[in-house]
C-alpha positions in Angstrom: 11.2 -13.2 -6.3 10.6 -9.5 -6.9 9.6 -10.2 -10.5 7.1 -12.9 -9.4 5.4 -10.5 -7.0 5.2 -7.7 -9.6 3.8 -10.2 -12.2 1.2 -11.4 -9.7 0.1 -7.9 -8.9 -0.3 -7.0 -12.6 -2.3 -10.3 -13.2 -4.5 -9.5 -10.2 -5.2 -6.0 -11.4 -5.9 -7.3 -14.9 -8.6 -9.7 -13.6 -10.2 -6.9 -11.6 -10.2 -4.6 -14.6 -11.8 -7.2 -16.9 -14.4 -8.4 -14.4 -15.8 -4.9 -13.7 -16.6 -4.0 -17.4 -20.0 -5.7 -17.6 -22.2 -5.3 -14.5 -25.7 -6.7 -14.3 -28.7 -4.5 -13.9 -32.4 -5.4 -13.3 -34.8 -4.2 -16.0 -38.6 -4.2 -16.0 -39.9 -5.1 -19.4 -43.4 -4.7 -20.7 -43.6 -8.3 -22.1 -40.9 -10.3 -20.3 -41.3 -8.8 -16.9 -38.2 -8.5 -14.7 -35.0 -9.5 -16.4 -31.3 -9.1 -15.6 -29.2 -7.6 -18.4 -25.5 -6.6 -18.8 -24.1 -3.3 -20.0 -22.0 -0.3 -19.1 -24.9 1.4 -17.4 -28.5 0.5 -16.5 -30.1 2.4 -19.5 -27.8 0.7 -22.0 -28.4 -2.7 -20.5 -32.2 -2.3 -20.7 -32.0 -0.9 -24.2 -30.0 -4.0 -25.3 -32.6 -6.2 -23.6 -35.5 -4.8 -25.7 -36.5 -7.2 -28.5 -36.9 -5.6 -31.9 -38.4 -6.7 -35.2 -37.1 -5.0 -38.3 -35.6 -2.3 -36.1 -38.9 -1.5 -34.3 -38.9 -2.2 -30.6 -41.7 -4.6 -29.6 -41.3 -4.0 -25.9 -40.0 -1.3 -23.6 -37.6 -2.0 -20.8 -36.7 0.4 -18.0 -34.2 0.2 -15.2 -35.7 -1.3 -12.1 
């Protein structure tokens, strides 16, 4: 019984750890308007949301 409880606790903590890695942030973009993006922080999420053509950003997204 003790092993079942310990295994359950580790499984629960694993689910919490994996679910908190990518949070959603709101970004205001110049072309698309308001969007929701995922990343480790708001700036990274908005940078990833920017579309680029040949490495040149075609719109600017800032955290809302």
